[in-house]
C-alpha positions as a Markdown table, in Angstrom:
| # | Residue | x | y | z |
|---|---|---|---|---|
| 1 | Met | 148.3 | -23.3 | 26.2 |
| 2 | Lys | 152.0 | -23.9 | 26.4 |
| 3 | Arg | 153.9 | -27.1 | 26.8 |
| 4 | Met | 156.2 | -27.1 | 29.8 |
| 5 | Thr | 158.5 | -29.5 | 31.6 |
| 6 | Ile | 158.1 | -30.0 | 35.3 |
| 7 | Ala | 161.1 | -27.7 | 36.0 |
| 8 | Glu | 159.6 | -25.0 | 33.8 |
| 9 | Ala | 156.1 | -25.4 | 35.3 |
| 10 | Leu | 157.5 | -25.1 | 38.9 |
| 11 | Arg | 159.5 | -22.0 | 37.8 |
| 12 | Glu | 156.3 | -20.5 | 36.4 |
| 13 | Gly | 154.5 | -21.4 | 39.6 |
| 14 | Ile | 157.1 | -19.7 | 41.8 |
| 15 | Arg | 157.1 | -16.6 | 39.6 |
| 16 | Gly | 153.3 | -16.4 | 39.6 |
| 17 | Glu | 153.0 | -16.9 | 43.4 |
| 18 | Met | 155.7 | -14.3 | 44.1 |
| 19 | Arg | 153.9 | -11.8 | 41.8 |
| 20 | Arg | 150.5 | -12.6 | 43.4 |
| 21 | Asp | 151.6 | -12.4 | 47.1 |
| 22 | Lys | 154.5 | -10.3 | 48.3 |
| 23 | Arg | 154.8 | -12.5 | 51.4 |
| 24 | Val | 156.2 | -15.3 | 49.2 |
| 25 | Phe | 159.9 | -15.7 | 49.0 |
| 26 | Cys | 162.5 | -18.4 | 48.1 |
| 27 | Ile | 165.3 | -19.6 | 50.3 |
| 28 | Gly | 167.8 | -22.4 | 49.5 |
| 29 | Glu | 171.3 | -23.2 | 48.5 |
| 30 | Asp | 172.6 | -21.8 | 45.2 |
| 31 | Ile | 169.0 | -20.9 | 44.0 |
| 32 | Ala | 169.9 | -17.4 | 42.8 |
| 33 | Ile | 173.5 | -17.4 | 41.6 |
| 34 | Pro | 173.9 | -15.1 | 38.6 |
| 35 | Gly | 175.0 | -17.3 | 35.7 |
| 36 | Gly | 174.3 | -20.4 | 37.9 |
| 37 | Trp | 172.0 | -23.3 | 37.3 |
| 38 | Gly | 169.0 | -22.1 | 39.3 |
| 39 | Gly | 169.3 | -24.5 | 42.1 |
| 40 | Ala | 170.4 | -28.1 | 41.6 |
| 41 | Phe | 167.8 | -28.8 | 38.8 |
| 42 | Thr | 167.2 | -25.4 | 37.1 |
| 43 | Val | 163.8 | -24.7 | 38.8 |
| 44 | Thr | 164.7 | -21.2 | 40.0 |
| 45 | Leu | 166.8 | -20.3 | 37.0 |
| 46 | Gly | 166.7 | -16.5 | 36.3 |
| 47 | Leu | 164.2 | -15.6 | 39.0 |
| 48 | Glu | 166.7 | -13.4 | 40.8 |
| 49 | Gln | 166.5 | -11.0 | 37.9 |
| 50 | Glu | 162.9 | -10.1 | 38.8 |
| 51 | Phe | 162.9 | -10.9 | 42.6 |
| 52 | Lys | 166.3 | -9.9 | 43.7 |
| 53 | Glu | 165.3 | -9.2 | 47.3 |
| 54 | Arg | 163.1 | -12.3 | 47.6 |
| 55 | Met | 165.6 | -15.0 | 46.3 |
| 56 | Ile | 167.8 | -15.8 | 49.3 |
| 57 | Asn | 170.9 | -18.0 | 48.9 |
| 58 | Ser | 171.3 | -19.7 | 52.2 |
| 59 | Pro | 174.6 | -21.1 | 53.7 |
| 60 | Ile | 175.2 | -24.8 | 53.3 |
| 61 | Ser | 173.3 | -25.6 | 56.4 |
| 62 | Glu | 170.0 | -27.3 | 56.0 |
| 63 | Ser | 169.2 | -26.9 | 59.7 |
| 64 | Gly | 169.7 | -23.2 | 59.4 |
| 65 | Leu | 167.8 | -23.0 | 56.1 |
| 66 | Phe | 164.7 | -24.7 | 57.5 |
| 67 | Gly | 165.0 | -22.9 | 60.8 |
| 68 | Ala | 165.0 | -19.5 | 59.1 |
| 69 | Ala | 162.0 | -20.6 | 56.9 |
| 70 | Leu | 160.1 | -21.8 | 60.0 |
| 71 | Gly | 160.7 | -18.4 | 61.7 |
| 72 | Ala | 159.7 | -16.5 | 58.7 |
| 73 | Ala | 156.5 | -18.5 | 58.3 |
| 74 | Met | 155.5 | -18.0 | 61.9 |
| 75 | Met | 155.9 | -14.3 | 61.5 |
| 76 | Gly | 153.5 | -14.2 | 58.5 |
| 77 | Met | 155.7 | -14.8 | 55.5 |
| 78 | Ile | 155.3 | -17.7 | 53.0 |
| 79 | Pro | 158.7 | -19.3 | 52.5 |
| 80 | Leu | 159.5 | -21.7 | 49.6 |
| 81 | Ala | 162.4 | -23.7 | 51.0 |
| 82 | Asp | 164.5 | -25.5 | 48.4 |
| 83 | Val | 166.7 | -28.4 | 49.5 |
| 84 | Gln | 169.3 | -29.4 | 46.8 |
| 85 | Tyr | 168.7 | -33.1 | 47.3 |
| 86 | Gly | 166.0 | -34.7 | 49.4 |
| 87 | Asp | 168.5 | -36.7 | 51.3 |
| 88 | Phe | 169.7 | -33.5 | 52.9 |
| 89 | Leu | 166.4 | -33.2 | 54.8 |
| 90 | Phe | 167.9 | -35.6 | 57.3 |
| 91 | Cys | 170.3 | -32.8 | 58.2 |
| 92 | Ala | 167.3 | -30.7 | 59.2 |
| 93 | Met | 165.1 | -33.3 | 60.9 |
| 94 | Asp | 164.8 | -31.5 | 64.2 |
| 95 | Gln | 163.5 | -28.4 | 62.4 |
| 96 | Val | 161.2 | -30.4 | 60.1 |
| 97 | Ala | 159.9 | -33.1 | 62.4 |
| 98 | Asn | 159.9 | -31.4 | 65.8 |
| 99 | Gln | 159.2 | -27.8 | 64.9 |
| 100 | Ile | 157.7 | -27.3 | 61.5 |
| 101 | Ala | 155.3 | -30.3 | 61.7 |
| 102 | Lys | 154.2 | -29.7 | 65.3 |
| 103 | Met | 154.1 | -25.9 | 65.8 |
| 104 | Arg | 150.5 | -25.4 | 64.9 |
| 105 | Tyr | 149.3 | -28.3 | 67.0 |
| 106 | Met | 151.4 | -27.3 | 70.0 |
| 107 | Ser | 150.2 | -23.7 | 69.9 |
| 108 | Gly | 146.5 | -24.8 | 69.7 |
| 109 | Gly | 146.3 | -23.2 | 66.3 |
| 110 | Arg | 147.5 | -19.8 | 67.4 |
| 111 | Leu | 150.7 | -20.2 | 65.3 |
| 112 | Thr | 150.6 | -21.2 | 61.6 |
| 113 | Val | 153.4 | -22.4 | 59.4 |
| 114 | Pro | 152.5 | -21.6 | 55.7 |
| 115 | Leu | 155.7 | -23.2 | 54.4 |
| 116 | Val | 156.4 | -25.1 | 51.2 |
| 117 | Met | 159.4 | -27.5 | 51.1 |
| 118 | Arg | 160.7 | -28.8 | 47.8 |
| 119 | Ala | 162.9 | -31.9 | 47.7 |
| 120 | Pro | 164.3 | -33.8 | 44.7 |
| 121 | Val | 164.3 | -37.6 | 45.1 |
| 122 | Gly | 165.1 | -40.8 | 43.1 |
| 123 | Ala | 168.1 | -42.8 | 42.0 |
| 124 | Thr | 170.0 | -41.1 | 39.2 |
| 125 | Gly | 173.6 | -42.3 | 39.3 |
| 126 | Arg | 174.5 | -40.4 | 42.5 |
| 127 | Gly | 174.7 | -43.2 | 45.0 |
| 128 | Ala | 173.3 | -43.8 | 48.5 |
| 129 | Gln | 173.4 | -40.2 | 49.9 |
| 130 | His | 172.0 | -38.4 | 46.9 |
| 131 | Gly | 169.5 | -40.9 | 45.4 |
| 132 | Gln | 167.0 | -42.0 | 48.0 |
| 133 | Ser | 163.3 | -42.0 | 47.7 |
| 134 | Leu | 162.3 | -40.5 | 51.0 |
| 135 | Glu | 158.6 | -40.7 | 51.1 |
| 136 | Pro | 158.4 | -43.5 | 53.7 |
| 137 | Phe | 160.4 | -41.5 | 56.2 |
| 138 | Phe | 158.0 | -38.6 | 56.2 |
| 139 | Leu | 154.7 | -40.5 | 55.8 |
| 140 | Pro | 154.2 | -41.1 | 59.6 |
| 141 | Leu | 155.1 | -37.4 | 60.4 |
| 142 | Gln | 151.9 | -35.8 | 61.6 |
| 143 | Gly | 151.4 | -32.1 | 60.6 |
| 144 | Ile | 152.9 | -32.1 | 57.1 |
| 145 | Lys | 151.1 | -32.6 | 53.8 |
| 146 | Ile | 153.1 | -34.7 | 51.3 |
| 147 | Leu | 152.7 | -34.2 | 47.5 |
| 148 | Val | 154.2 | -36.3 | 44.7 |
| 149 | Pro | 153.5 | -34.7 | 41.3 |
| 150 | Ala | 154.3 | -36.9 | 38.2 |
| 151 | Thr | 153.4 | -34.5 | 35.4 |
| 152 | Ala | 154.0 | -30.8 | 34.7 |
| 153 | Tyr | 150.3 | -30.0 | 34.9 |
| 154 | Asp | 150.1 | -31.5 | 38.4 |
| 155 | Ala | 153.4 | -30.0 | 39.5 |
| 156 | Leu | 152.1 | -26.5 | 38.8 |
| 157 | Gly | 148.6 | -27.0 | 40.1 |
| 158 | Leu | 149.7 | -28.8 | 43.3 |
| 159 | Phe | 152.4 | -26.2 | 43.9 |
| 160 | Arg | 149.9 | -23.4 | 43.8 |
| 161 | Ser | 147.6 | -25.3 | 46.1 |
| 162 | Ala | 150.5 | -25.8 | 48.5 |
| 163 | Val | 151.5 | -22.2 | 48.6 |
| 164 | Arg | 147.9 | -21.2 | 49.3 |
| 165 | Asp | 147.2 | -24.0 | 51.8 |
| 166 | Gly | 148.5 | -22.2 | 55.0 |
| 167 | Asn | 150.1 | -25.3 | 56.4 |
| 168 | Pro | 153.5 | -27.0 | 56.0 |
| 169 | Val | 153.6 | -28.9 | 52.6 |
| 170 | Leu | 156.5 | -31.1 | 51.4 |
| 171 | Ile | 156.7 | -31.7 | 47.7 |
| 172 | Phe | 158.8 | -34.6 | 46.5 |
| 173 | Glu | 160.0 | -34.1 | 42.9 |
| 174 | His | 161.7 | -36.9 | 40.9 |
| 175 | Lys | 165.0 | -35.9 | 39.2 |
| 176 | Leu | 164.2 | -38.0 | 36.1 |
| 177 | Leu | 160.9 | -36.1 | 35.6 |
| 178 | Tyr | 162.2 | -32.5 | 35.8 |
| 179 | Gly | 163.0 | -32.2 | 32.1 |
| 180 | Ser | 166.0 | -30.0 | 33.0 |
| 181 | Lys | 168.3 | -29.2 | 30.1 |
| 182 | Gly | 171.9 | -28.3 | 29.4 |
| 183 | Ala | 174.3 | -29.0 | 32.2 |
| 184 | Arg | 171.5 | -30.5 | 34.3 |
| 185 | Ala | 170.1 | -32.9 | 31.8 |
| 186 | Glu | 169.6 | -36.3 | 33.4 |
| 187 | Thr | 170.4 | -39.6 | 31.7 |
| 188 | Gly | 167.3 | -41.8 | 31.5 |
| 189 | Ala | 164.9 | -38.9 | 32.0 |
| 190 | Ile | 161.2 | -39.4 | 31.1 |
| 191 | Asp | 159.1 | -36.8 | 29.3 |
| 192 | Ala | 156.6 | -35.6 | 32.0 |
| 193 | Ser | 155.8 | -32.4 | 30.2 |
| 194 | Ser | 152.2 | -31.2 | 29.9 |
| 195 | Glu | 150.1 | -28.6 | 28.1 |
| 196 | Ile | 149.7 | -25.8 | 30.6 |
| 197 | Pro | 146.7 | -23.6 | 30.3 |
| 198 | Asp | 147.1 | -19.8 | 30.8 |
| 199 | Glu | 144.5 | -19.6 | 33.5 |
| 200 | Asp | 145.3 | -19.7 | 37.2 |
| 201 | Tyr | 144.3 | -23.3 | 37.9 |
| 202 | Thr | 145.0 | -25.4 | 41.0 |
| 203 | Val | 145.0 | -29.2 | 41.6 |
| 204 | Pro | 143.3 | -30.2 | 44.8 |
| 205 | Ile | 145.6 | -31.7 | 47.5 |
| 206 | Gly | 144.4 | -35.2 | 48.5 |
| 207 | Lys | 142.7 | -36.2 | 45.2 |
| 208 | Ala | 144.1 | -39.0 | 43.1 |
| 209 | Val | 143.7 | -39.3 | 39.3 |
| 210 | Val | 143.1 | -42.5 | 37.2 |
| 211 | Arg | 145.8 | -42.3 | 34.5 |
| 212 | Arg | 144.5 | -45.4 | 32.6 |
| 213 | Thr | 141.3 | -47.3 | 33.0 |
| 214 | Gly | 141.1 | -51.1 | 33.2 |
| 215 | Lys | 139.1 | -54.0 | 34.5 |
| 216 | Asp | 141.6 | -56.7 | 35.4 |
| 217 | Ala | 144.0 | -55.2 | 38.0 |
| 218 | Thr | 144.8 | -51.9 | 39.7 |
| 219 | Ile | 148.3 | -50.5 | 39.8 |
| 220 | Ile | 148.9 | -47.7 | 42.3 |
| 221 | Ala | 152.2 | -45.8 | 41.7 |
| 222 | Thr | 153.7 | -42.4 | 42.1 |
| 223 | Leu | 156.4 | -40.2 | 40.4 |
| 224 | Leu | 158.7 | -42.2 | 38.1 |
| 225 | Met | 157.0 | -45.5 | 38.9 |
| 226 | Met | 153.7 | -44.1 | 37.7 |
| 227 | His | 155.2 | -43.6 | 34.2 |
| 228 | Arg | 156.8 | -47.1 | 34.3 |
| 229 | Ser | 153.4 | -48.5 | 35.3 |
| 230 | Leu | 151.7 | -46.9 | 32.3 |
| 231 | Gln | 154.4 | -48.5 | 30.1 |
| 232 | Ala | 153.7 | -51.8 | 31.8 |
| 233 | Ala | 150.0 | -51.4 | 31.3 |
| 234 | Glu | 150.5 | -50.9 | 27.6 |
| 235 | Leu | 152.5 | -54.1 | 27.3 |
| 236 | Leu | 149.9 | -56.0 | 29.4 |
| 237 | Ala | 147.1 | -54.8 | 27.1 |
| 238 | Gln | 148.9 | -56.7 | 24.2 |
| 239 | Glu | 148.3 | -59.9 | 26.3 |
| 240 | Gly | 144.7 | -59.1 | 26.9 |
| 241 | Ile | 145.2 | -57.8 | 30.5 |
| 242 | Glu | 143.7 | -54.4 | 31.1 |
| 243 | Ala | 145.4 | -52.7 | 34.1 |
| 244 | Glu | 144.0 | -49.6 | 35.7 |
| 245 | Val | 146.8 | -47.1 | 36.8 |
| 246 | Ile | 146.1 | -44.7 | 39.7 |
| 247 | Asp | 148.4 | -41.8 | 40.5 |
| 248 | Pro | 147.7 | -40.7 | 44.1 |
| 249 | Arg | 149.4 | -37.3 | 43.5 |
| 250 | Ser | 149.2 | -36.8 | 47.3 |
| 251 | Leu | 150.4 | -39.2 | 50.0 |
| 252 | Val | 149.1 | -37.0 | 52.9 |
| 253 | Pro | 146.2 | -36.7 | 52.7 |
| 254 | Phe | 145.7 | -39.9 | 50.7 |
| 255 | Asp | 142.7 | -40.5 | 48.5 |
| 256 | Glu | 141.6 | -43.9 | 49.8 |
| 257 | Glu | 138.2 | -43.6 | 48.1 |
| 258 | Thr | 139.5 | -43.6 | 44.6 |
| 259 | Val | 141.9 | -46.5 | 45.3 |
| 260 | Arg | 139.2 | -48.6 | 47.0 |
| 261 | Ala | 136.8 | -48.0 | 44.2 |
| 262 | Ser | 139.3 | -49.2 | 41.6 |
| 263 | Val | 140.2 | -52.3 | 43.6 |
| 264 | Gly | 136.5 | -52.9 | 44.2 |
| 265 | Lys | 136.2 | -53.0 | 40.4 |
| 266 | Thr | 139.3 | -55.0 | 39.5 |
| 267 | Gly | 139.7 | -57.2 | 42.6 |
| 268 | Arg | 143.5 | -57.1 | 42.3 |
| 269 | Ala | 146.1 | -54.6 | 43.5 |
| 270 | Val | 149.7 | -54.0 | 42.7 |
| 271 | Ile | 151.5 | -51.2 | 44.5 |
| 272 | Val | 154.7 | -49.8 | 42.9 |
| 273 | Glu | 157.3 | -47.6 | 44.6 |
| 274 | Glu | 161.0 | -46.8 | 44.1 |
| 275 | Ser | 161.8 | -46.9 | 47.8 |
| 276 | Pro | 162.8 | -50.1 | 49.6 |
| 277 | Lys | 159.9 | -52.5 | 50.4 |
| 278 | Arg | 160.4 | -52.7 | 54.1 |
| 279 | Gly | 158.4 | -49.9 | 55.8 |
| 280 | Gly | 157.5 | -48.4 | 52.4 |
| 281 | Ile | 154.4 | -46.5 | 51.3 |
| 282 | Gly | 153.2 | -49.7 | 49.7 |
| 283 | Ala | 152.9 | -51.3 | 53.1 |
| 284 | Glu | 150.6 | -48.5 | 54.3 |
| 285 | Ile | 148.4 | -48.7 | 51.2 |
| 286 | Ala | 148.3 | -52.5 | 51.4 |
| 287 | Ala | 147.2 | -52.3 | 55.1 |
| 288 | Met | 144.5 | -49.8 | 54.2 |
| 289 | Leu | 143.2 | -52.1 | 51.5 |
| 290 | Ala | 143.4 | -55.1 | 53.8 |
| 291 | Glu | 141.3 | -53.3 | 56.5 |
| 292 | Ser | 138.7 | -51.7 | 54.2 |
| 293 | Ala | 138.5 | -53.6 | 50.9 |
| 294 | Ala | 139.5 | -57.2 | 51.8 |
| 295 | Glu | 136.1 | -58.5 | 50.5 |
| 296 | Ser | 136.9 | -57.1 | 47.1 |
| 297 | Leu | 140.3 | -58.8 | 46.7 |
| 298 | Leu | 140.5 | -61.8 | 44.4 |
| 299 | Ala | 144.2 | -62.2 | 44.9 |
| 300 | Pro | 146.9 | -61.2 | 47.5 |
| 301 | Ile | 148.1 | -57.7 | 47.2 |
| 302 | Lys | 151.5 | -57.4 | 45.4 |
| 303 | Arg | 154.2 | -54.9 | 46.2 |
| 304 | Val | 156.9 | -54.0 | 43.7 |
| 305 | Ala | 159.7 | -52.0 | 45.4 |
| 306 | Ala | 163.5 | -51.7 | 45.7 |
| 307 | Pro | 165.4 | -54.2 | 47.7 |
| 308 | Asn | 166.2 | -53.4 | 51.3 |
| 309 | Ile | 169.6 | -52.0 | 50.7 |
| 310 | Pro | 171.1 | -48.5 | 50.2 |
| 311 | Val | 170.9 | -47.0 | 46.7 |
| 312 | Pro | 173.8 | -48.5 | 44.7 |
| 313 | Phe | 176.2 | -46.3 | 42.8 |
| 314 | Ala | 177.3 | -48.6 | 39.9 |
| 315 | Pro | 174.9 | -48.2 | 37.0 |
| 316 | Pro | 174.1 | -51.9 | 36.5 |
| 317 | Met | 173.4 | -52.3 | 40.2 |
| 318 | Glu | 171.2 | -49.1 | 40.2 |
| 319 | Asn | 169.3 | -50.5 | 37.2 |
| 320 | Phe | 168.6 | -53.7 | 39.1 |
| 321 | Tyr | 167.7 | -51.7 | 42.3 |
| 322 | Val | 165.0 | -49.5 | 40.8 |
| 323 | Pro | 161.8 | -51.4 | 39.9 |
| 324 | Ser | 161.6 | -52.0 | 36.1 |
| 325 | Val | 158.7 | -52.1 | 33.7 |
| 326 | Glu | 159.3 | -55.9 | 33.4 |
| 327 | Arg | 158.9 | -56.4 | 37.2 |
| 328 | Ile | 155.6 | -54.5 | 37.2 |
| 329 | Val | 154.4 | -56.6 | 34.3 |
| 330 | Thr | 155.3 | -59.8 | 36.1 |
| 331 | Ala | 153.5 | -58.7 | 39.3 |
| 332 | Val | 150.3 | -57.9 | 37.4 |
| 333 | Arg | 150.5 | -61.2 | 35.6 |
| 334 | Asp | 150.8 | -63.0 | 38.9 |
| 335 | Val | 147.8 | -61.4 | 40.5 |
| 336 | Cys | 145.7 | -62.0 | 37.4 |
| 337 | Ala | 146.8 | -65.7 | 37.3 |
| 338 | Tyr | 146.1 | -66.2 | 41.0 |
| 339 | Gly | 143.6 | -69.0 | 41.6 |
| 340 | Thr | 143.4 | -70.0 | 37.9 |
C-alpha cells in the first residue's frame, strides 16, 4: 500500500498501462517537455524518460490532437489524449462529437475507437474560459462514456477500466483534487489522496459508491462537490440529521439503481453540482428520480448548483459562484423540514 494523490495515481496508471500494452501512448500539449511540468497539472511528469517514443507533444491544436488520436485508435492503437483544460474540448467538438462518439455506431461495429480523453475541470481562479465544469455539455453525447473520479483510488481504478474498455471514454478531473505540488499547487485544494494497493485492481465503470450512510436525506454529488457534501453531512450530523452521500463516479453509464435505493430509504434527495443549474446533470438525475422513484419522495428534489452565468474571475465572485458547504447544509435542512 502506498498513499498517492490523484495526479500521482493517474501517472502510475499511465505508466502501468503503457508497460502492459505497447499499443498505449500519450498525446497532448506539453505533456513530455524535459524539465517541464508534465502537462498542465503534473500528471505525465517524467514519463518521457521511460517512454520517449510514446509520449507525443502535439501542436496547440485541439482539433488536430483529437483527430490524430481518433485515427490512431481506429488503426488499433490505444491513445490517451490529454487536453490542458477541459474548456478546450470545445475547440475539438467536431472530432469529439461527430467522429469519436459516432464512428463505431456508423460503421456497424466494424470500427472501434479505444480512446481515453482526460480533461481538467472546475473553477480555480482562471475565469470563464479555463474554469468551467463541462459535464452537462457531454452528458447527451451518445457513444462516449463519462467518468468523474473524486479520490485517487477511484482515479486509478477507473483509468485502468477506461483504457481496457475498448470504447471512447472521457474522464473529467477536478483541478482542486489533483494534489499537484510545486509550481502547480492549487489554492483551495482538497486532499483526495488514497491508500493505493500494489495489485492491479480496477473500478467498474457505471457503479456508484455510498461514501456516507444516512437515513434522513440522500445527497448525490461528484468531484469537488462530493467532498463538500461529506463536510456538509458531518455538520448536519451535529444537528441530528443523518445524510447519505452518494458518489456516482460515472455519469455515463449512470448507476440509477444505487441512487433509487438510497432515495427509497431516505425519501429525500439533494443533487449537488458545480456547473450551472440550467441544463445541468442535476436536472437529468432529478428527472430520473421523478420518473422512477416519485412514490418514495417525501419532499421536492433540491438542486444545489452554480448560477446561470459564466465562471467569474474575481475571487470573491468565484467563491459565491461555486456551491459552498453552507448551501448544501441549507438545502438538506429544507428537504428534511418539508411538511413539518
